[in-house]
N, CA, C and O atoms as CSV, one atom per row, in Angstrom:
chain,resi,resn,atom,element,x,y,z
A,1,MET,N,N,0.858,-1.169,0.000
A,1,MET,CA,C,0.000,0.000,0.000
A,1,MET,C,C,0.899,1.224,0.000
A,1,MET,O,O,1.896,1.275,0.721
A,2,GLY,N,N,0.548,2.192,-0.797
A,2,GLY,CA,C,1.316,3.422,-0.860
A,2,GLY,C,C,1.045,4.323,0.335
A,2,GLY,O,O,1.893,4.454,1.218
A,3,ASP,N,N,-0.123,4.940,0.370
A,3,ASP,CA,C,-0.504,5.877,1.426
A,3,ASP,C,C,-1.152,5.105,2.570
A,3,ASP,O,O,-2.240,4.552,2.410
A,4,LYS,N,N,-0.489,5.066,3.716
A,4,LYS,CA,C,-0.978,4.294,4.856
A,4,LYS,C,C,-1.804,5.125,5.827
A,4,LYS,O,O,-2.161,4.635,6.898
A,5,SER,N,N,-2.114,6.356,5.485
A,5,SER,CA,C,-2.866,7.214,6.401
A,5,SER,C,C,-4.260,6.680,6.700
A,5,SER,O,O,-4.851,7.034,7.721
A,6,VAL,N,N,-4.792,5.837,5.826
A,6,VAL,CA,C,-6.117,5.255,6.073
A,6,VAL,C,C,-6.123,4.430,7.356
A,6,VAL,O,O,-7.174,4.260,7.974
A,7,LEU,N,N,-4.972,3.919,7.762
A,7,LEU,CA,C,-4.906,3.129,8.990
A,7,LEU,C,C,-5.285,3.939,10.224
A,7,LEU,O,O,-5.690,3.369,11.237
A,8,SER,N,N,-5.158,5.252,10.149
A,8,SER,CA,C,-5.552,6.094,11.286
A,8,SER,C,C,-7.074,6.202,11.402
A,8,SER,O,O,-7.578,6.705,12.406
A,9,ARG,N,N,-7.809,5.741,10.395
A,9,ARG,CA,C,-9.271,5.842,10.380
A,9,ARG,C,C,-9.953,4.539,10.785
A,9,ARG,O,O,-11.181,4.471,10.842
A,10,VAL,N,N,-9.157,3.500,11.067
A,10,VAL,CA,C,-9.696,2.205,11.462
A,10,VAL,C,C,-9.068,1.789,12.788
A,10,VAL,O,O,-8.044,2.336,13.198
A,11,LYS,N,N,-9.679,0.834,13.442
A,11,LYS,CA,C,-9.116,0.282,14.678
A,11,LYS,C,C,-8.381,-1.005,14.317
A,11,LYS,O,O,-8.994,-1.959,13.840
A,12,ILE,N,N,-7.076,-1.032,14.543
A,12,ILE,CA,C,-6.278,-2.217,14.238
A,12,ILE,C,C,-6.432,-3.199,15.395
A,12,ILE,O,O,-6.088,-2.893,16.537
A,13,ILE,N,N,-6.956,-4.390,15.080
A,13,ILE,CA,C,-7.192,-5.433,16.072
A,13,ILE,C,C,-5.955,-6.298,16.265
A,13,ILE,O,O,-5.599,-6.644,17.392
A,14,SER,N,N,-5.300,-6.648,15.155
A,14,SER,CA,C,-4.078,-7.444,15.227
A,14,SER,C,C,-3.251,-7.190,13.977
A,14,SER,O,O,-3.758,-6.718,12.959
A,15,THR,N,N,-1.973,-7.513,14.076
A,15,THR,CA,C,-1.053,-7.340,12.959
A,15,THR,C,C,-0.183,-8.586,12.845
A,15,THR,O,O,0.324,-9.096,13.844
A,16,LYS,N,N,-0.018,-9.066,11.624
A,16,LYS,CA,C,0.831,-10.227,11.352
A,16,LYS,C,C,1.831,-9.813,10.280
A,16,LYS,O,O,1.446,-9.274,9.242
A,17,VAL,N,N,3.105,-10.064,10.529
A,17,VAL,CA,C,4.163,-9.723,9.582
A,17,VAL,C,C,4.870,-11.016,9.192
A,17,VAL,O,O,5.242,-11.815,10.051
A,18,GLU,N,N,5.053,-11.214,7.879
A,18,GLU,CA,C,5.725,-12.411,7.371
A,18,GLU,C,C,6.779,-12.035,6.350
A,18,GLU,O,O,6.654,-11.044,5.631
A,19,GLU,N,N,7.830,-12.858,6.304
A,19,GLU,CA,C,8.810,-12.701,5.241
A,19,GLU,C,C,8.190,-13.143,3.927
A,19,GLU,O,O,7.406,-14.091,3.888
A,20,VAL,N,N,8.538,-12.464,2.871
A,20,VAL,CA,C,8.029,-12.802,1.542
A,20,VAL,C,C,8.826,-13.975,0.980
A,20,VAL,O,O,10.052,-14.011,1.075
A,21,THR,N,N,8.112,-14.931,0.395
A,21,THR,CA,C,8.744,-16.066,-0.283
A,21,THR,C,C,8.270,-16.076,-1.732
A,21,THR,O,O,7.410,-15.283,-2.115
A,22,ASP,N,N,8.829,-16.967,-2.530
A,22,ASP,CA,C,8.418,-17.093,-3.940
A,22,ASP,C,C,6.911,-17.312,-4.054
A,22,ASP,O,O,6.293,-16.883,-5.028
A,23,ARG,N,N,6.327,-17.969,-3.074
A,23,ARG,CA,C,4.894,-18.276,-3.093
A,23,ARG,C,C,4.038,-17.021,-3.259
A,23,ARG,O,O,2.988,-17.066,-3.900
A,24,TYR,N,N,4.484,-15.907,-2.685
A,24,TYR,CA,C,3.690,-14.671,-2.727
A,24,TYR,C,C,3.783,-13.936,-4.052
A,24,TYR,O,O,2.942,-13.083,-4.333
A,25,GLN,N,N,4.767,-14.234,-4.868
A,25,GLN,CA,C,4.981,-13.582,-6.158
A,25,GLN,C,C,5.090,-12.058,-6.024
A,25,GLN,O,O,4.674,-11.317,-6.915
A,26,THR,N,N,5.645,-11.612,-4.923
A,26,THR,CA,C,5.843,-10.176,-4.671
A,26,THR,C,C,7.264,-9.959,-4.170
A,26,THR,O,O,7.476,-9.365,-3.113
A,27,LEU,N,N,8.208,-10.432,-4.917
A,27,LEU,CA,C,9.589,-10.415,-4.460
A,27,LEU,C,C,10.217,-9.023,-4.429
A,27,LEU,O,O,11.373,-8.886,-4.028
A,28,TRP,N,N,9.490,-7.998,-4.839
A,28,TRP,CA,C,10.009,-6.636,-4.754
A,28,TRP,C,C,9.912,-6.091,-3.327
A,28,TRP,O,O,10.411,-5.001,-3.048
A,29,VAL,N,N,9.266,-6.848,-2.412
A,29,VAL,CA,C,9.233,-6.477,-0.994
A,29,VAL,C,C,9.822,-7.625,-0.181
A,29,VAL,O,O,9.770,-8.779,-0.607
A,30,LYS,N,N,10.373,-7.319,0.972
A,30,LYS,CA,C,10.984,-8.340,1.822
A,30,LYS,C,C,9.992,-8.915,2.833
A,30,LYS,O,O,10.110,-10.076,3.225
A,31,ILE,N,N,9.021,-8.114,3.255
A,31,ILE,CA,C,8.003,-8.576,4.202
A,31,ILE,C,C,6.639,-8.050,3.768
A,31,ILE,O,O,6.557,-7.052,3.053
A,32,TRP,N,N,5.581,-8.711,4.194
A,32,TRP,CA,C,4.243,-8.160,4.009
A,32,TRP,C,C,3.546,-8.167,5.350
A,32,TRP,O,O,3.867,-8.955,6.240
A,33,THR,N,N,2.595,-7.280,5.470
A,33,THR,CA,C,1.906,-7.063,6.734
A,33,THR,C,C,0.408,-7.223,6.532
A,33,THR,O,O,-0.172,-6.671,5.597
A,34,LEU,N,N,-0.207,-7.989,7.427
A,34,LEU,CA,C,-1.656,-8.172,7.426
A,34,LEU,C,C,-2.210,-7.530,8.695
A,34,LEU,O,O,-1.867,-7.935,9.806
A,35,HIS,N,N,-3.065,-6.530,8.523
A,35,HIS,CA,C,-3.750,-5.910,9.652
A,35,HIS,C,C,-5.188,-6.401,9.665
A,35,HIS,O,O,-5.867,-6.348,8.640
A,36,LYS,N,N,-5.655,-6.872,10.793
A,36,LYS,CA,C,-7.084,-7.119,10.981
A,36,LYS,C,C,-7.630,-5.867,11.641
A,36,LYS,O,O,-7.098,-5.398,12.647
A,37,VAL,N,N,-8.700,-5.330,11.066
A,37,VAL,CA,C,-9.200,-4.030,11.512
A,37,VAL,C,C,-10.702,-4.046,11.746
A,37,VAL,O,O,-11.417,-4.927,11.269
A,38,GLU,N,N,-11.156,-3.058,12.485
A,38,GLU,CA,C,-12.576,-2.747,12.598
A,38,GLU,C,C,-12.794,-1.405,11.920
A,38,GLU,O,O,-12.030,-0.459,12.111
A,39,VAL,N,N,-13.856,-1.346,11.122
A,39,VAL,CA,C,-14.198,-0.119,10.406
A,39,VAL,C,C,-15.576,0.316,10.887
A,39,VAL,O,O,-16.523,-0.470,10.866
A,40,GLU,N,N,-15.685,1.559,11.316
A,40,GLU,CA,C,-16.990,2.090,11.703
A,40,GLU,C,C,-17.917,2.039,10.497
A,40,GLU,O,O,-17.546,2.510,9.422
A,41,PRO,N,N,-19.118,1.476,10.650
A,41,PRO,CA,C,-20.037,1.398,9.504
A,41,PRO,C,C,-20.268,2.744,8.813
A,41,PRO,O,O,-20.394,2.805,7.590
A,42,SER,N,N,-20.323,3.801,9.587
A,42,SER,CA,C,-20.571,5.126,8.988
A,42,SER,C,C,-19.395,5.609,8.135
A,42,SER,O,O,-19.553,6.529,7.333
A,43,LEU,N,N,-18.223,4.999,8.299
A,43,LEU,CA,C,-17.028,5.392,7.538
A,43,LEU,C,C,-16.676,4.394,6.443
A,43,LEU,O,O,-15.708,4.607,5.713
A,44,SER,N,N,-17.436,3.313,6.311
A,44,SER,CA,C,-17.011,2.234,5.421
A,44,SER,C,C,-16.840,2.673,3.970
A,44,SER,O,O,-15.874,2.265,3.325
A,45,SER,N,N,-17.738,3.483,3.442
A,45,SER,CA,C,-17.595,3.924,2.043
A,45,SER,C,C,-16.362,4.791,1.861
A,45,SER,O,O,-15.616,4.614,0.898
A,46,GLU,N,N,-16.140,5.724,2.774
A,46,GLU,CA,C,-14.970,6.607,2.674
A,46,GLU,C,C,-13.675,5.825,2.830
A,46,GLU,O,O,-12.724,6.044,2.080
A,47,VAL,N,N,-13.628,4.917,3.795
A,47,VAL,CA,C,-12.427,4.116,4.030
A,47,VAL,C,C,-12.150,3.228,2.825
A,47,VAL,O,O,-10.998,3.088,2.414
A,48,THR,N,N,-13.183,2.630,2.259
A,48,THR,CA,C,-13.021,1.776,1.091
A,48,THR,C,C,-12.437,2.561,-0.078
A,48,THR,O,O,-11.511,2.087,-0.737
A,49,GLU,N,N,-12.959,3.743,-0.343
A,49,GLU,CA,C,-12.427,4.596,-1.417
A,49,GLU,C,C,-10.969,4.966,-1.156
A,49,GLU,O,O,-10.140,4.932,-2.065
A,50,GLN,N,N,-10.666,5.318,0.084
A,50,GLN,CA,C,-9.298,5.711,0.419
A,50,GLN,C,C,-8.338,4.534,0.247
A,50,GLN,O,O,-7.228,4.714,-0.255
A,51,ILE,N,N,-8.748,3.338,0.653
A,51,ILE,CA,C,-7.907,2.155,0.451
A,51,ILE,C,C,-7.670,1.923,-1.033
A,51,ILE,O,O,-6.543,1.649,-1.446
A,52,SER,N,N,-8.712,2.028,-1.833
A,52,SER,CA,C,-8.589,1.808,-3.271
A,52,SER,C,C,-7.599,2.781,-3.906
A,52,SER,O,O,-6.772,2.380,-4.724
A,53,LYS,N,N,-7.679,4.028,-3.540
A,53,LYS,CA,C,-6.783,5.040,-4.113
A,53,LYS,C,C,-5.343,4.892,-3.624
A,53,LYS,O,O,-4.412,5.341,-4.293
A,54,SER,N,N,-5.154,4.264,-2.457
A,54,SER,CA,C,-3.814,4.157,-1.896
A,54,SER,C,C,-3.057,2.918,-2.363
A,54,SER,O,O,-1.865,2.789,-2.086
A,55,GLN,N,N,-3.725,2.006,-3.065
A,55,GLN,CA,C,-3.067,0.782,-3.517
A,55,GLN,C,C,-2.000,1.101,-4.555
A,55,GLN,O,O,-2.180,1.980,-5.397
A,56,ASN,N,N,-0.894,0.381,-4.486
A,56,ASN,CA,C,0.198,0.530,-5.433
A,56,ASN,C,C,-0.133,-0.295,-6.673
A,56,ASN,O,O,-0.246,-1.517,-6.577
A,57,GLY,N,N,-0.289,0.331,-7.816
A,57,GLY,CA,C,-0.638,-0.366,-9.049
A,57,GLY,C,C,0.535,-0.595,-9.973
A,57,GLY,O,O,0.335,-0.795,-11.171
A,58,ASN,N,N,1.757,-0.572,-9.460
A,58,ASN,CA,C,2.948,-0.641,-10.310
A,58,ASN,C,C,3.438,-2.052,-10.618
A,58,ASN,O,O,4.448,-2.207,-11.304
A,59,HIS,N,N,2.750,-3.088,-10.130
A,59,HIS,CA,C,3.268,-4.445,-10.296
A,59,HIS,C,C,2.198,-5.356,-10.893
A,59,HIS,O,O,1.000,-5.137,-10.712
A,60,LEU,N,N,2.660,-6.384,-11.612
A,60,LEU,CA,C,1.768,-7.328,-12.270
A,60,LEU,C,C,0.787,-7.966,-11.283
A,60,LEU,O,O,-0.409,-8.055,-11.563
A,61,HIS,N,N,1.284,-8.400,-10.151
A,61,HIS,CA,C,0.446,-9.022,-9.129
A,61,HIS,C,C,0.060,-7.950,-8.119
A,61,HIS,O,O,0.748,-7.750,-7.118
A,62,GLY,N,N,-1.034,-7.271,-8.387
A,62,GLY,CA,C,-1.442,-6.151,-7.562
A,62,GLY,C,C,-1.930,-6.566,-6.188
A,62,GLY,O,O,-2.394,-7.687,-5.980
A,63,TRP,N,N,-1.813,-5.644,-5.267
A,63,TRP,CA,C,-2.292,-5.844,-3.910
A,63,TRP,C,C,-3.794,-5.676,-3.868
A,63,TRP,O,O,-4.383,-5.028,-4.734
A,64,TYR,N,N,-4.395,-6.248,-2.885
A,64,TYR,CA,C,-5.803,-6.004,-2.631
A,64,TYR,C,C,-6.016,-5.954,-1.126
A,64,TYR,O,O,-5.169,-6.393,-0.348
A,65,ALA,N,N,-7.140,-5.423,-0.738
A,65,ALA,CA,C,-7.558,-5.418,0.659
A,65,ALA,C,C,-8.992,-5.906,0.685
A,65,ALA,O,O,-9.718,-5.770,-0.299
A,66,ASP,N,N,-9.396,-6.468,1.797
A,66,ASP,CA,C,-10.802,-6.816,1.928
A,66,ASP,C,C,-11.214,-6.708,3.384
A,66,ASP,O,O,-10.403,-6.873,4.295
A,67,TYR,N,N,-12.477,-6.431,3.579
A,67,TYR,CA,C,-13.069,-6.493,4.904
A,67,TYR,C,C,-14.549,-6.750,4.770
A,67,TYR,O,O,-15.152,-6.469,3.734
A,68,LYS,N,N,-15.136,-7.291,5.836
A,68,LYS,CA,C,-16.533,-7.696,5.742
A,68,LYS,C,C,-17.194,-7.697,7.113
A,68,LYS,O,O,-16.541,-7.672,8.156
A,69,ASN,N,N,-18.511,-7.725,7.057
A,69,ASN,CA,C,-19.310,-7.990,8.247
A,69,ASN,C,C,-20.356,-9.031,7.853
A,69,ASN,O,O,-20.179,-9.724,6.851
A,70,GLU,N,N,-21.423,-9.155,8.605
A,70,GLU,CA,C,-22.429,-10.172,8.293
A,70,GLU,C,C,-23.230,-9.858,7.027
A,70,GLU,O,O,-23.815,-10.767,6.438
A,71,GLN,N,N,-23.270,-8.602,6.599
A,71,GLN,CA,C,-24.089,-8.223,5.455
A,71,GLN,C,C,-23.315,-7.958,4.160
A,71,GLN,O,O,-23.853,-8.163,3.072
A,72,ILE,N,N,-22.077,-7.512,4.261
A,72,ILE,CA,C,-21.367,-7.060,3.063
A,72,ILE,C,C,-19.893,-7.448,3.145
A,72,ILE,O,O,-19.314,-7.536,4.228
A,73,HIS,N,N,-19.299,-7.677,1.969
A,73,HIS,CA,C,-17.876,-8.006,1.882
A,73,HIS,C,C,-17.272,-7.113,0.808
A,73,HIS,O,O,-17.641,-7.210,-0.363
A,74,PHE,N,N,-16.346,-6.244,1.201
A,74,PHE,CA,C,-15.644,-5.374,0.262
A,74,PHE,C,C,-14.342,-6.053,-0.154
A,74,PHE,O,O,-13.577,-6.509,0.696
A,75,VAL,N,N,-14.093,-6.119,-1.459
A,75,VAL,CA,C,-12.797,-6.523,-1.993
A,75,VAL,C,C,-12.304,-5.337,-2.785
A,75,VAL,O,O,-12.979,-4.861,-3.698
A,76,ILE,N,N,-11.109,-4.854,-2.427
A,76,ILE,CA,C,-10.650,-3.556,-2.898
A,76,ILE,C,C,-9.306,-3.684,-3.624
A,76,ILE,O,O,-8.316,-4.141,-3.053
A,77,TYR,N,N,-9.297,-3.277,-4.877
A,77,TYR,CA,C,-8.082,-3.176,-5.687
A,77,TYR,C,C,-7.863,-1.707,-6.025
A,77,TYR,O,O,-8.705,-0.862,-5.718
A,78,ARG,N,N,-6.755,-1.411,-6.644
A,78,ARG,CA,C,-6.498,-0.039,-7.075
A,78,ARG,C,C,-7.600,0.374,-8.047
A,78,ARG,O,O,-7.748,-0.221,-9.114
A,79,ASP,N,N,-8.360,1.379,-7.680
A,79,ASP,CA,C,-9.424,1.955,-8.504
A,79,ASP,C,C,-10.550,0.977,-8.859
A,79,ASP,O,O,-11.312,1.239,-9.790
A,80,LYS,N,N,-10.669,-0.141,-8.138
A,80,LYS,CA,C,-11.789,-1.079,-8.349
A,80,LYS,C,C,-12.254,-1.611,-6.994
A,80,LYS,O,O,-11.453,-2.042,-6.165
A,81,ILE,N,N,-13.561,-1.567,-6.796
A,81,ILE,CA,C,-14.149,-2.026,-5.540
A,81,ILE,C,C,-15.275,-2.996,-5.874
A,81,ILE,O,O,-16.147,-2.700,-6.692
A,82,PHE,N,N,-15.243,-4.138,-5.237
A,82,PHE,CA,C,-16.300,-5.138,-5.425
A,82,PHE,C,C,-16.983,-5.395,-4.092
A,82,PHE,O,O,-17.908,-6.204,-4.018
């Protein structure tokens, strides 16, 4: 992710950091980080847009983010939200 300021708008529940291996097909980074977060429902649209705009689109295997609750599941790529 390029711009990490969106993390200040969510509550980080846990963080997992792993070394990158060939399996990840992202060898341009040495580690990747997974944050489990809580997003206020009233901020979900804004946070989703901000995540989408902050994704780094410079590599063949692009990053994505996702989060969900019981009703909806957001899958977020650079400039695309499902």
